[in-house]
C-alpha angles and dihedrals in degrees: 000000000000091000091053090051092050093047090047091051092050092048091046090049091052092048093047091047091051092049094047095054114127121227089255090052091053094049096042097045093051095045089048090050092053094042090051089058094043094052096045107091091194093065112090120236094249091055090049090053090048091054092049091051090046091053090049091049093051099043110030124083097219094180092055092043092051092048092051094044092050089051112171091002091064092083094044100058129077120256089246093055091045090053090049091047091049093051095045094044091049092051091045093051093045091053095044094049096038088059092046092049091052087067090064110142107180103295114160130227119216113193120217132183130319122222121204126192113171109300094347130079144165131210119205122209142150131229110216111204123217086258092055098255112148115220116191116225129184123192114203116207139187127201114235123175090346094308128109113230130182116239101168141018122203118201115191088344095307115123117223090209094051091046092053092041090060092049094045092047091052092051095045091048091053103032107015127235092296090056090051092050091051091051091050091047090053092048092049091049090049091054092048091055093049 
């Protein structure tokens, strides 16, 4: 009986710790996890990619990102096509950024302040390049079911979500949602072959 109580206490402690993480804790712990893999020369490339995808899976709110990226088209598409878009877009972004992160060459991250307003937050930081250039980055988060999740990243004031929204809007306007889904499918297949 005592063992069950101890195990329950440990599990409860882990759950409470996970639920009490601040936005800064979420951002920092996942960046540290990825950087640890990227800087360890003993870890194979595929494992590094797996860790990057795992960090994305744990910290990004894909449903919110998809909704924001689709913009005005979000209300016009069927739930099935939105689900397909969300999955394809997620896979596309994971592949694009996993490959970019693999080019890591010793840049440093300096964490700034976090700002919390209700269920929204932002975490300020700077990427310091190997040449000393400081690039401001802001992660925007939302709290869902007690957990902070990233839904946008702004680099030098440019929103990832807004950037993709413009591109997605242009494709949907010219080729429709089905055309967009075909383009994403091709891009995802291309990354799988590489």
